[in-house]
Backbone as JSON Lines, residues from 0, in Angstrom:
{"i":0,"aa":"T","n":[11.7,11.07,-9.76],"ca":[12.56,10.01,-10.27],"c":[11.76,8.73,-10.43]}
{"i":1,"aa":"V","n":[12.27,7.84,-11.24],"ca":[11.6,6.58,-11.54],"c":[12.16,5.49,-10.62]}
{"i":2,"aa":"P","n":[11.29,4.81,-9.84],"ca":[11.78,3.77,-8.94],"c":[12.36,2.58,-9.72]}
{"i":3,"aa":"R","n":[13.6,2.24,-9.44],"ca":[14.23,1.12,-10.11],"c":[14.56,-0.01,-9.14]}
{"i":4,"aa":"S","n":[14.44,0.23,-7.84],"ca":[14.65,-0.83,-6.86],"c":[13.37,-1.01,-6.05]}
{"i":5,"aa":"V","n":[13.23,-2.18,-5.46],"ca":[12.03,-2.46,-4.65],"c":[11.98,-1.49,-3.46]}
{"i":6,"aa":"T","n":[13.11,-1.27,-2.82],"ca":[13.14,-0.35,-1.68],"c":[12.74,1.06,-2.11]}
{"i":7,"aa":"A","n":[13.26,1.52,-3.24],"ca":[12.9,2.86,-3.73],"c":[11.41,2.95,-4.03]}
{"i":8,"aa":"L","n":[10.84,1.9,-4.6],"ca":[9.41,1.91,-4.9],"c":[8.59,1.95,-3.61]}
{"i":9,"aa":"A","n":[8.94,1.12,-2.64],"ca":[8.2,1.1,-1.36],"c":[8.28,2.46,-0.68]}
{"i":10,"aa":"E","n":[9.45,3.08,-0.7],"ca":[9.61,4.4,-0.09],"c":[8.83,5.46,-0.85]}
{"i":11,"aa":"E","n":[8.78,5.35,-2.18],"ca":[8.01,6.32,-2.98],"c":[6.52,6.18,-2.7]}
{"i":12,"aa":"I","n":[6.03,4.94,-2.58],"ca":[4.61,4.72,-2.26],"c":[4.3,5.35,-0.9]}
{"i":13,"aa":"A","n":[5.14,5.09,0.1],"ca":[4.92,5.66,1.44],"c":[4.95,7.19,1.39]}
{"i":14,"aa":"G","n":[5.88,7.75,0.62],"ca":[5.95,9.2,0.49],"c":[4.72,9.78,-0.18]}
{"i":15,"aa":"C","n":[4.24,9.13,-1.21],"ca":[3.01,9.59,-1.88],"c":[1.83,9.56,-0.93]}
{"i":16,"aa":"L","n":[1.72,8.5,-0.13],"ca":[0.63,8.41,0.84],"c":[0.76,9.5,1.9]}
{"i":17,"aa":"S","n":[1.96,9.72,2.39],"ca":[2.18,10.72,3.44],"c":[1.87,12.13,2.96]}
{"i":18,"aa":"D","n":[2.26,12.42,1.72],"ca":[2.12,13.77,1.16],"c":[0.83,13.99,0.38]}
{"i":19,"aa":"W","n":[-0.06,12.97,0.37],"ca":[-1.32,13.05,-0.34],"c":[-1.11,13.22,-1.85]}
{"i":20,"aa":"R","n":[-0.02,12.69,-2.39],"ca":[0.22,12.74,-3.83],"c":[-0.38,11.47,-4.45]}
{"i":21,"aa":"L","n":[-1.7,11.43,-4.46],"ca":[-2.39,10.19,-4.81],"c":[-2.44,9.94,-6.32]}
{"i":22,"aa":"D","n":[-2.39,10.98,-7.13],"ca":[-2.27,10.76,-8.57],"c":[-0.89,10.2,-8.91]}
{"i":23,"aa":"A","n":[0.13,10.69,-8.22],"ca":[1.49,10.15,-8.41],"c":[1.55,8.7,-7.92]}
{"i":24,"aa":"L","n":[0.85,8.41,-6.83],"ca":[0.78,7.04,-6.33],"c":[0.13,6.13,-7.38]}
{"i":25,"aa":"A","n":[-0.98,6.57,-7.94],"ca":[-1.68,5.77,-8.95],"c":[-0.8,5.52,-10.16]}
{"i":26,"aa":"A","n":[0.05,6.48,-10.5],"ca":[0.94,6.32,-11.65],"c":[1.99,5.23,-11.42]}
{"i":27,"aa":"L","n":[2.2,4.81,-10.18],"ca":[3.15,3.75,-9.87],"c":[2.54,2.36,-10.05]}
{"i":28,"aa":"H","n":[1.28,2.31,-10.44],"ca":[0.56,1.04,-10.61],"c":[0.28,0.76,-12.08]}
{"i":29,"aa":"R","n":[0.43,-0.49,-12.47],"ca":[0.06,-0.92,-13.82],"c":[-1.45,-1.17,-13.83]}
{"i":30,"aa":"I","n":[-2.1,-0.67,-14.82],"ca":[-3.56,-0.81,-14.94],"c":[-3.86,-1.9,-15.96]}
{"i":31,"aa":"P","n":[-4.76,-2.84,-15.69],"ca":[-5.54,-2.94,-14.45],"c":[-4.67,-3.4,-13.29]}
{"i":32,"aa":"C","n":[-5.06,-2.99,-12.08],"ca":[-4.34,-3.32,-10.86],"c":[-5.34,-3.85,-9.84]}
{"i":33,"aa":"A","n":[-4.98,-4.95,-9.19],"ca":[-5.87,-5.57,-8.21],"c":[-5.39,-5.31,-6.8]}
{"i":34,"aa":"F","n":[-6.34,-5.01,-5.92],"ca":[-6.08,-4.9,-4.48],"c":[-6.9,-6.0,-3.82]}
{"i":35,"aa":"E","n":[-6.28,-6.79,-2.97],"ca":[-7.0,-7.82,-2.22],"c":[-6.75,-7.63,-0.74]}
{"i":36,"aa":"A","n":[-7.83,-7.68,0.02],"ca":[-7.74,-7.55,1.47],"c":[-8.79,-8.45,2.11]}
{"i":37,"aa":"H","n":[-8.32,-9.42,2.87],"ca":[-9.2,-10.31,3.64],"c":[-10.33,-10.89,2.81]}
{"i":38,"aa":"G","n":[-9.98,-11.45,1.65],"ca":[-10.96,-12.12,0.82],"c":[-11.75,-11.22,-0.12]}
{"i":39,"aa":"R","n":[-11.53,-9.94,-0.04],"ca":[-12.23,-8.99,-0.92],"c":[-11.26,-8.49,-1.99]}
{"i":40,"aa":"L","n":[-11.65,-8.64,-3.24],"ca":[-10.81,-8.24,-4.36],"c":[-11.44,-7.06,-5.08]}
{"i":41,"aa":"E","n":[-10.62,-6.05,-5.34],"ca":[-11.09,-4.9,-6.12],"c":[-10.07,-4.67,-7.24]}
{"i":42,"aa":"V","n":[-10.56,-4.59,-8.46],"ca":[-9.7,-4.38,-9.62],"c":[-9.95,-2.97,-10.14]}
{"i":43,"aa":"F","n":[-8.87,-2.22,-10.27],"ca":[-8.95,-0.85,-10.77],"c":[-8.52,-0.83,-12.23]}
{"i":44,"aa":"C","n":[-9.41,-0.36,-13.09],"ca":[-9.15,-0.3,-14.52],"c":[-8.77,1.11,-14.98]}
{"i":45,"aa":"R","n":[-8.87,2.06,-14.03],"ca":[-8.51,3.45,-14.33],"c":[-7.75,4.02,-13.14]}
{"i":46,"aa":"R","n":[-6.69,4.76,-13.41],"ca":[-5.9,5.35,-12.33],"c":[-6.71,6.32,-11.45]}
{"i":47,"aa":"P","n":[-7.61,7.13,-12.03],"ca":[-8.4,8.02,-11.16],"c":[-9.26,7.24,-10.16]}
{"i":48,"aa":"D","n":[-9.75,6.07,-10.52],"ca":[-10.54,5.26,-9.59],"c":[-9.66,4.71,-8.47]}
{"i":49,"aa":"L","n":[-8.44,4.29,-8.82],"ca":[-7.49,3.82,-7.81],"c":[-7.16,4.96,-6.85]}
{"i":50,"aa":"A","n":[-6.87,6.15,-7.39],"ca":[-6.54,7.3,-6.55],"c":[-7.71,7.66,-5.63]}
{"i":51,"aa":"A","n":[-8.94,7.58,-6.13],"ca":[-10.11,7.9,-5.3],"c":[-10.27,6.9,-4.16]}
{"i":52,"aa":"A","n":[-10.04,5.62,-4.43],"ca":[-10.15,4.61,-3.36],"c":[-9.09,4.83,-2.3]}
{"i":53,"aa":"V","n":[-7.88,5.13,-2.73],"ca":[-6.8,5.37,-1.76],"c":[-7.08,6.66,-0.99]}
{"i":54,"aa":"R","n":[-7.65,7.66,-1.65],"ca":[-8.0,8.91,-0.98],"c":[-8.98,8.66,0.16]}
{"i":55,"aa":"R","n":[-9.97,7.78,-0.06],"ca":[-10.93,7.45,1.02],"c":[-10.2,6.81,2.19]}
{"i":56,"aa":"W","n":[-9.31,5.86,1.91],"ca":[-8.55,5.2,2.98],"c":[-7.65,6.21,3.7]}
{"i":57,"aa":"R","n":[-6.98,7.07,2.94],"ca":[-6.07,8.04,3.55],"c":[-6.83,9.03,4.41]}
{"i":58,"aa":"T","n":[-8.04,9.41,4.0],"ca":[-8.87,10.31,4.8],"c":[-9.2,9.66,6.14]}
{"i":59,"aa":"E","n":[-9.49,8.36,6.13],"ca":[-9.78,7.63,7.38],"c":[-8.55,7.59,8.28]}
{"i":60,"aa":"T","n":[-7.38,7.32,7.7],"ca":[-6.18,7.26,8.54],"c":[-5.83,8.64,9.09]}
{"i":61,"aa":"W","n":[-6.05,9.68,8.29],"ca":[-5.79,11.05,8.76],"c":[-6.7,11.36,9.96]}
{"i":62,"aa":"A","n":[-7.95,10.94,9.88],"ca":[-8.9,11.18,10.98],"c":[-8.44,10.47,12.25]}
{"i":63,"aa":"R","n":[-7.7,9.37,12.11],"ca":[-7.17,8.66,13.28],"c":[-5.83,9.21,13.73]}
{"i":64,"aa":"G","n":[-5.38,10.29,13.1],"ca":[-4.15,10.96,13.54],"c":[-2.89,10.56,12.78]}
{"i":65,"aa":"V","n":[-3.0,9.72,11.76],"ca":[-1.81,9.31,11.01],"c":[-1.39,10.44,10.08]}
{"i":66,"aa":"R","n":[-0.16,10.92,10.27],"ca":[0.34,12.03,9.45],"c":[1.41,11.59,8.47]}
{"i":67,"aa":"R","n":[2.15,10.55,8.8],"ca":[3.21,10.09,7.91],"c":[3.24,8.57,7.91]}
{"i":68,"aa":"I","n":[3.59,8.01,6.78],"ca":[3.68,6.55,6.63],"c":[5.08,6.23,6.14]}
{"i":69,"aa":"S","n":[5.71,5.25,6.78],"ca":[7.01,4.78,6.29],"c":[6.89,3.31,5.94]}
{"i":70,"aa":"A","n":[7.77,2.84,5.08],"ca":[7.71,1.46,4.6],"c":[9.09,0.83,4.67]}
{"i":71,"aa":"R","n":[9.09,-0.49,4.9],"ca":[10.33,-1.25,4.96],"c":[10.13,-2.57,4.26]}
{"i":72,"aa":"V","n":[10.97,-2.86,3.29],"ca":[10.92,-4.14,2.6],"c":[11.54,-5.19,3.52]}
{"i":73,"aa":"V","n":[10.74,-6.21,3.88],"ca":[11.23,-7.24,4.8],"c":[11.63,-8.53,4.08]}
{"i":74,"aa":"A","n":[11.14,-8.72,2.86],"ca":[11.52,-9.9,2.07],"c":[11.2,-9.61,0.6]}
{"i":75,"aa":"Q","n":[11.95,-10.29,-0.25],"ca":[11.75,-10.15,-1.68],"c":[12.16,-11.46,-2.32]}
{"i":76,"aa":"D","n":[11.35,-11.95,-3.26],"ca":[11.76,-13.17,-3.96],"c":[12.74,-12.81,-5.08]}
{"i":77,"aa":"L","n":[13.31,-13.81,-5.7],"ca":[14.32,-13.57,-6.73],"c":[13.72,-13.04,-8.02]}
{"i":78,"aa":"G","n":[12.47,-13.33,-8.22],"ca":[11.78,-12.83,-9.41],"c":[12.19,-13.58,-10.66]}
{"i":79,"aa":"R","n":[11.36,-13.42,-11.68],"ca":[11.66,-14.0,-12.99],"c":[10.77,-13.31,-14.03]}
{"i":80,"aa":"S","n":[11.23,-13.33,-15.25],"ca":[10.48,-12.72,-16.36],"c":[10.08,-11.28,-16.08]}
{"i":81,"aa":"G","n":[10.96,-10.54,-15.41],"ca":[10.67,-9.13,-15.15],"c":[9.69,-8.88,-14.02]}
{"i":82,"aa":"R","n":[9.34,-9.92,-13.28],"ca":[8.38,-9.77,-12.18],"c":[9.01,-10.27,-10.88]}
{"i":83,"aa":"C","n":[8.54,-9.7,-9.75],"ca":[8.97,-10.19,-8.44],"c":[7.88,-9.86,-7.42]}
{"i":84,"aa":"R","n":[8.04,-10.44,-6.25],"ca":[7.14,-10.15,-5.13],"c":[7.97,-9.56,-4.01]}
{"i":85,"aa":"A","n":[7.35,-8.63,-3.26],"ca":[8.02,-8.02,-2.11],"c":[7.02,-7.92,-0.96]}
{"i":86,"aa":"W","n":[7.5,-8.27,0.23],"ca":[6.71,-8.15,1.44],"c":[7.15,-6.86,2.12]}
{"i":87,"aa":"V","n":[6.2,-5.96,2.34],"ca":[6.51,-4.63,2.85],"c":[5.71,-4.37,4.12]}
{"i":88,"aa":"E","n":[6.44,-3.99,5.18],"ca":[5.79,-3.59,6.43],"c":[5.75,-2.07,6.48]}
{"i":89,"aa":"S","n":[4.64,-1.54,6.93],"ca":[4.55,-0.08,7.06],"c":[4.35,0.3,8.52]}
{"i":90,"aa":"T","n":[4.75,1.52,8.8],"ca":[4.56,2.11,10.12],"c":[3.77,3.39,9.93]}
{"i":91,"aa":"H","n":[2.76,3.57,10.77],"ca":[1.95,4.79,10.74],"c":[2.43,5.7,11.87]}
{"i":92,"aa":"H","n":[2.87,6.88,11.5],"ca":[3.38,7.87,12.46],"c":[2.27,8.88,12.72]}
{"i":93,"aa":"R","n":[1.9,8.99,13.99],"ca":[0.75,9.82,14.36],"c":[1.16,11.25,14.69]}
{"i":94,"aa":"A","n":[0.18,12.13,14.71],"ca":[0.41,13.54,14.99],"c":[1.0,13.76,16.38]}
{"i":95,"aa":"D","n":[0.67,12.88,17.33],"ca":[1.18,13.03,18.7],"c":[2.6,12.49,18.89]}
{"i":96,"aa":"G","n":[3.22,12.02,17.79],"ca":[4.6,11.51,17.86],"c":[4.69,10.01,18.05]}
{"i":97,"aa":"S","n":[3.57,9.36,18.32],"ca":[3.6,7.91,18.48],"c":[3.59,7.22,17.12]}
{"i":98,"aa":"A","n":[3.92,5.95,17.12],"ca":[3.91,5.17,15.88],"c":[3.2,3.85,16.15]}
{"i":99,"aa":"E","n":[2.57,3.31,15.1],"ca":[1.87,2.03,15.24],"c":[2.13,1.19,13.99]}
{"i":100,"aa":"D","n":[1.95,-0.1,14.15],"ca":[2.09,-1.03,13.04],"c":[1.09,-0.65,11.96]}
{"i":101,"aa":"G","n":[1.58,-0.51,10.74],"ca":[0.7,-0.16,9.63],"c":[0.28,-1.35,8.8]}
{"i":102,"aa":"G","n":[0.7,-2.55,9.2],"ca":[0.31,-3.75,8.47],"c":[1.4,-4.22,7.51]}
{"i":103,"aa":"T","n":[1.17,-5.38,6.94],"ca":[2.1,-5.98,5.98],"c":[1.37,-6.2,4.67]}
{"i":104,"aa":"D","n":[2.03,-5.82,3.6],"ca":[1.46,-5.95,2.26],"c":[2.39,-6.79,1.4]}
{"i":105,"aa":"L","n":[1.8,-7.6,0.54],"ca":[2.55,-8.35,-0.46],"c":[2.34,-7.65,-1.79]}
{"i":106,"aa":"L","n":[3.41,-7.1,-2.34],"ca":[3.34,-6.38,-3.61],"c":[3.82,-7.28,-4.73]}
{"i":107,"aa":"Y","n":[3.03,-7.37,-5.78],"ca":[3.4,-8.07,-7.01],"c":[3.88,-6.99,-7.97]}
{"i":108,"aa":"L","n":[5.13,-7.06,-8.35],"ca":[5.77,-6.0,-9.11],"c":[6.22,-6.47,-10.48]}
{"i":109,"aa":"A","n":[6.29,-5.53,-11.4],"ca":[6.78,-5.81,-12.75],"c":[7.62,-4.62,-13.2]}
{"i":110,"aa":"R","n":[8.48,-4.87,-14.18],"ca":[9.28,-3.79,-14.78],"c":[8.64,-3.37,-16.09]}
{"i":111,"aa":"D","n":[8.55,-2.07,-16.28],"ca":[8.06,-1.58,-17.57],"c":[9.22,-1.63,-18.57]}
{"i":112,"aa":"P","n":[8.96,-1.38,-19.85],"ca":[10.03,-1.46,-20.86],"c":[11.22,-0.55,-20.56]}
{"i":113,"aa":"G","n":[11.0,0.52,-19.82],"ca":[12.09,1.43,-19.46],"c":[12.88,1.0,-18.24]}
{"i":114,"aa":"G","n":[12.46,-0.09,-17.6],"ca":[13.18,-0.6,-16.44],"c":[12.63,-0.16,-15.09]}
{"i":115,"aa":"A","n":[11.62,0.7,-15.09],"ca":[11.03,1.15,-13.82],"c":[10.12,0.06,-13.26]}
{"i":116,"aa":"L","n":[10.09,-0.05,-11.94],"ca":[9.18,-0.98,-11.28],"c":[7.8,-0.37,-11.16]}
{"i":117,"aa":"C","n":[6.78,-1.2,-11.27],"ca":[5.41,-0.76,-11.04],"c":[4.66,-1.88,-10.32]}
{"i":118,"aa":"V","n":[3.57,-1.51,-9.67],"ca":[2.75,-2.44,-8.9],"c":[1.68,-3.01,-9.8]}
{"i":119,"aa":"E","n":[1.6,-4.35,-9.85],"ca":[0.53,-5.01,-10.6],"c":[-0.61,-5.42,-9.69]}
{"i":120,"aa":"M","n":[-0.29,-5.76,-8.45],"ca":[-1.31,-6.22,-7.49],"c":[-0.77,-6.03,-6.09]}
{"i":121,"aa":"I","n":[-1.66,-5.77,-5.15],"ca":[-1.3,-5.71,-3.73],"c":[-2.24,-6.62,-2.96]}
{"i":122,"aa":"D","n":[-1.66,-7.48,-2.15],"ca":[-2.42,-8.31,-1.22],"c":[-2.13,-7.75,0.17]}
{"i":123,"aa":"F","n":[-3.13,-7.14,0.78],"ca":[-2.97,-6.56,2.11],"c":[-3.08,-7.71,3.12]}
{"i":124,"aa":"L","n":[-1.93,-8.23,3.55],"ca":[-1.89,-9.43,4.38],"c":[-2.39,-9.18,5.79]}
{"i":125,"aa":"S","n":[-2.08,-8.02,6.34],"ca":[-2.58,-7.67,7.67],"c":[-2.97,-6.21,7.67]}
{"i":126,"aa":"L","n":[-3.97,-5.9,8.44],"ca":[-4.46,-4.53,8.54],"c":[-3.58,-3.73,9.5]}
{"i":127,"aa":"P","n":[-3.58,-2.39,9.35],"ca":[-2.94,-1.56,10.36],"c":[-3.54,-1.85,11.73]}
{"i":128,"aa":"A","n":[-2.76,-1.66,12.78],"ca":[-3.19,-2.0,14.14],"c":[-4.55,-1.42,14.49]}
{"i":129,"aa":"A","n":[-4.79,-0.15,14.2],"ca":[-6.07,0.48,14.55],"c":[-7.23,-0.16,13.79]}
{"i":130,"aa":"E","n":[-7.02,-0.47,12.51],"ca":[-8.09,-1.08,11.72],"c":[-8.36,-2.51,12.17]}
{"i":131,"aa":"E","n":[-7.31,-3.24,12.56],"ca":[-7.48,-4.61,13.05],"c":[-8.3,-4.61,14.34]}
{"i":132,"aa":"T","n":[-8.04,-3.66,15.23],"ca":[-8.8,-3.55,16.48],"c":[-10.27,-3.27,16.18]}
{"i":133,"aa":"E","n":[-10.54,-2.35,15.25],"ca":[-11.92,-2.04,14.86],"c":[-12.61,-3.25,14.25]}
{"i":134,"aa":"R","n":[-11.88,-4.0,13.43],"ca":[-12.45,-5.19,12.78],"c":[-12.8,-6.25,13.82]}
{"i":135,"aa":"E","n":[-11.89,-6.49,14.77],"ca":[-12.13,-7.48,15.83],"c":[-13.34,-7.08,16.67]}
{"i":136,"aa":"A","n":[-13.46,-5.8,16.98],"ca":[-14.61,-5.33,17.78],"c":[-15.9,-5.53,17.02]}
{"i":137,"aa":"A","n":[-15.9,-5.26,15.73],"ca":[-17.11,-5.46,14.92],"c":[-17.48,-6.93,14.84]}
{"i":138,"aa":"L","n":[-16.5,-7.81,14.71],"ca":[-16.76,-9.24,14.66],"c":[-17.3,-9.76,15.99]}
{"i":139,"aa":"S","n":[-16.76,-9.24,17.09],"ca":[-17.25,-9.65,18.41],"c":[-18.68,-9.21,18.62]}
{"i":140,"aa":"A","n":[-19.0,-7.98,18.19],"ca":[-20.36,-7.47,18.36],"c":[-21.36,-8.25,17.5]}
{"i":141,"aa":"A","n":[-20.9,-8.71,16.33],"ca":[-21.77,-9.43,15.42],"c":[-22.0,-10.88,15.86]}
{"i":142,"aa":"G","n":[-21.03,-11.43,16.58],"ca":[-21.11,-12.86,16.86],"c":[-21.4,-13.16,18.26]}
């Protein structure tokens, strides 16, 4: 189905990540699509490149025991000209049954001519708990 609400889109993204449907995930993004995380910007001009980058990240989370990802829209602006922003919190559900904070993302969304929502840009505002701990440890070791 085609996501027509912000909640439906966030849930579809989480489902694609959980089920490793990364080509379907890439199809939910308007190309070119920008990902920004902690001052680093990456622009994807082809969906296969976006899917490959997400596959690398998903492989890392799988190695840490993350089997399912859920998403919750915590805020959304009113939008204008067919565009809106949504703040989405994710939860990473591990193989052992535990869950951890998956971080907060700011999604910049647009509607295509058919009315479906798509992602134009993602700003990863906070890292998942495990990645944040690894980042802090690396910074402490470096400084």
